[in-house]
VEXDREN-2710 file (C-alpha; in Angstrom, 1 decimal):
% VEXDREN-2710
k/r/px/py/pz
1/MET/15.3/-26.7/26.0
2/LYS/16.7/-23.2/26.2
3/TYR/18.8/-24.1/22.9
4/SER/15.7/-25.3/20.9
5/LEU/13.7/-22.1/21.7
6/GLN/16.7/-20.0/20.5
7/PHE/16.8/-22.2/17.3
8/ILE/13.0/-21.8/16.7
9/GLY/13.6/-18.0/17.1
10/LEU/16.2/-18.0/14.6
11/ILE/14.3/-19.9/12.2
12/PHE/11.3/-17.3/12.4
13/CYS/13.9/-14.5/12.1
14/LEU/15.3/-16.0/8.9
15/LEU/11.7/-16.6/7.6
16/GLY/10.8/-13.0/8.3
17/THR/13.9/-11.7/6.5
18/ILE/13.2/-14.0/3.3
19/GLN/9.6/-12.7/3.3
20/VAL/10.6/-9.1/3.6
21/GLY/13.4/-9.6/0.8
22/LYS/10.8/-11.1/-1.3
23/SER/8.3/-8.4/-1.2
24/GLN/11.0/-5.7/-1.8
25/ILE/12.1/-7.6/-4.9
26/VAL/8.3/-7.5/-6.2
27/GLU/7.9/-3.8/-5.3
28/GLN/11.0/-3.0/-7.3
29/LYS/9.8/-5.2/-10.3
30/ASP/6.3/-3.4/-10.3
31/THR/8.2/-0.1/-10.1
32/THR/10.0/-1.0/-13.2
33/VAL/6.9/-2.0/-15.1
34/GLU/5.0/1.2/-13.8
35/ALA/7.8/3.4/-15.1
36/ALA/7.8/1.7/-18.6
37/VAL/4.0/2.2/-18.8
38/GLN/4.4/6.0/-17.6
39/GLU/7.0/6.4/-20.3
40/VAL/4.6/5.2/-23.1
41/ILE/2.0/7.5/-21.6
42/LEU/4.2/10.6/-21.4
43/GLY/5.7/10.0/-24.8
44/TYR/2.2/9.8/-26.3
45/ILE/0.7/13.0/-24.6
46/THR/4.0/15.4/-24.9
47/ASN/4.2/14.5/-28.6
48/PHE/0.5/15.0/-29.0
49/PHE/0.9/18.4/-27.9
50/LEU/4.1/19.0/-29.9
51/ASN/2.3/17.9/-32.9
52/ASP/5.1/15.4/-33.5
53/TYR/2.9/12.5/-35.0
54/GLU/6.1/10.3/-35.8
55/LYS/7.3/10.3/-32.2
56/MET/3.6/9.9/-30.9
57/GLU/2.4/7.2/-33.0
58/VAL/5.0/4.8/-32.0
59/HIS/3.1/4.7/-28.6
60/LEU/-0.3/3.8/-30.4
61/HIS/-1.6/0.4/-31.3
62/GLU/-2.8/0.1/-35.2
63/ARG/-6.2/-0.6/-33.9
64/LEU/-6.3/2.6/-31.6
65/SER/-9.8/3.6/-30.1
66/LYS/-9.7/7.2/-29.0
67/ARG/-13.0/9.1/-28.2
68/GLY/-14.4/11.0/-25.3
69/VAL/-17.3/13.2/-24.0
70/LEU/-17.2/16.6/-25.4
71/GLN/-17.9/19.8/-23.5
72/ASN/-21.6/19.8/-24.6
73/GLY/-22.0/16.4/-23.3
74/GLN/-22.1/14.6/-26.5
75/LEU/-19.9/11.6/-27.5
76/SER/-16.9/12.8/-29.8
77/GLU/-16.2/11.1/-33.1
78/ASP/-13.8/8.3/-33.1
79/PHE/-10.1/9.1/-33.6
80/SER/-7.9/6.4/-35.5
81/LYS/-4.3/6.9/-35.8
82/GLU/-4.9/8.5/-39.3
83/LYS/-7.6/10.9/-38.0
84/LEU/-5.2/11.9/-35.2
85/LYS/-2.4/12.7/-37.7
86/ALA/-4.8/14.9/-39.6
87/LEU/-5.8/16.6/-36.3
88/LEU/-2.3/17.4/-35.4
89/LYS/-1.7/19.2/-38.6
90/THR/-4.3/21.8/-37.5
91/ASN/-3.3/22.2/-34.0
92/ARG/-0.8/24.9/-32.6
93/PRO/2.1/23.1/-30.8
94/LEU/2.0/23.4/-27.1
95/PRO/5.7/23.7/-25.8
96/LEU/6.9/21.3/-23.1
97/GLU/7.2/24.0/-20.5
98/TYR/3.4/24.9/-20.8
99/GLN/2.4/21.4/-20.6
100/LYS/0.8/19.9/-17.4
101/ASN/0.7/16.3/-17.9
102/GLU/0.1/14.2/-14.7
103/ILE/-0.4/10.4/-14.5
104/THR/-2.4/10.1/-11.2
105/ARG/-3.0/6.3/-11.2
106/ILE/-1.7/3.1/-12.8
107/GLU/-2.8/-0.2/-12.4
108/ILE/-1.2/-3.2/-13.8
109/TYR/-2.4/-6.7/-14.1
110/GLY/-0.2/-9.1/-16.1
111/ASN/0.1/-8.0/-19.7
112/VAL/-2.8/-5.2/-19.4
113/ALA/-2.6/-1.7/-17.8
114/THR/-5.0/1.2/-17.1
115/ALA/-3.9/4.8/-16.2
116/ILE/-5.5/8.0/-15.4
117/LEU/-3.8/11.2/-17.1
118/GLU/-4.8/14.8/-16.2
119/THR/-3.8/16.8/-19.0
120/GLY/-5.0/19.7/-21.3
121/TYR/-4.1/23.1/-22.4
122/PRO/-3.8/26.0/-20.2
123/SER/-7.2/27.2/-20.9
124/VAL/-9.2/23.8/-21.0
125/ARG/-8.3/20.5/-19.0
126/TRP/-9.5/17.2/-19.2
127/THR/-8.9/13.5/-17.9
128/GLU/-7.7/10.7/-20.1
129/TYR/-8.5/7.2/-19.2
130/ILE/-5.8/4.9/-21.1
131/HIS/-5.7/1.2/-21.7
132/LEU/-2.6/-0.4/-22.5
133/ALA/-1.2/-3.8/-23.4
134/LYS/2.1/-5.4/-23.2
135/LEU/2.6/-7.0/-26.8
136/GLU/5.8/-8.6/-28.2
137/GLY/7.5/-7.4/-25.0
138/LYS/6.3/-3.8/-25.3
139/TRP/3.7/-1.6/-23.8
140/ILE/1.4/0.2/-26.2
141/ILE/-1.8/2.3/-26.0
142/MET/-4.9/0.5/-27.1
143/ASP/-7.6/2.7/-25.9
144/VAL/-7.9/6.5/-24.7
145/PHE/-11.2/7.9/-23.6
146/TRP/-11.3/11.4/-22.3
147/SER/-13.8/13.7/-20.3
148/PHE/-13.5/17.5/-20.0
149/TYR/-13.3/18.9/-16.4
150/GLU/-16.7/20.4/-15.6
151/GLU/-17.0/24.1/-15.6
152/LYS/-17.2/25.7/-12.1
END
């Protein structure tokens, strides 16, 4: 009887170890996927502020949808990749040392991800809600919707 209780205890310990190891593998996998999503978002936003369209556009789907709520409360125009290219020609670059881009949340479900990015220029800040899809093994931005911070 004593040995059978020890044997049962050993089985439970082994099962617990397998479960712990299994959850650690899942967490590591999610961290890798999250890092890939984060890399795409930061590649997009840093190059947006640097006005480097060629480096930015590789992170954007051809059918990109980008729009937001303006400071006056109105909906902005829609920005396609081509409109973004034209916009970047009119903006002054914001060097990396002045950029404050913070991804505050990433949610991943299969081949779809949603992220919240706090960003902007030193004088005006906004939140971007970004939707990505994993297509042909690569994460790409499908949709960006932004809203400026409310003035205090």
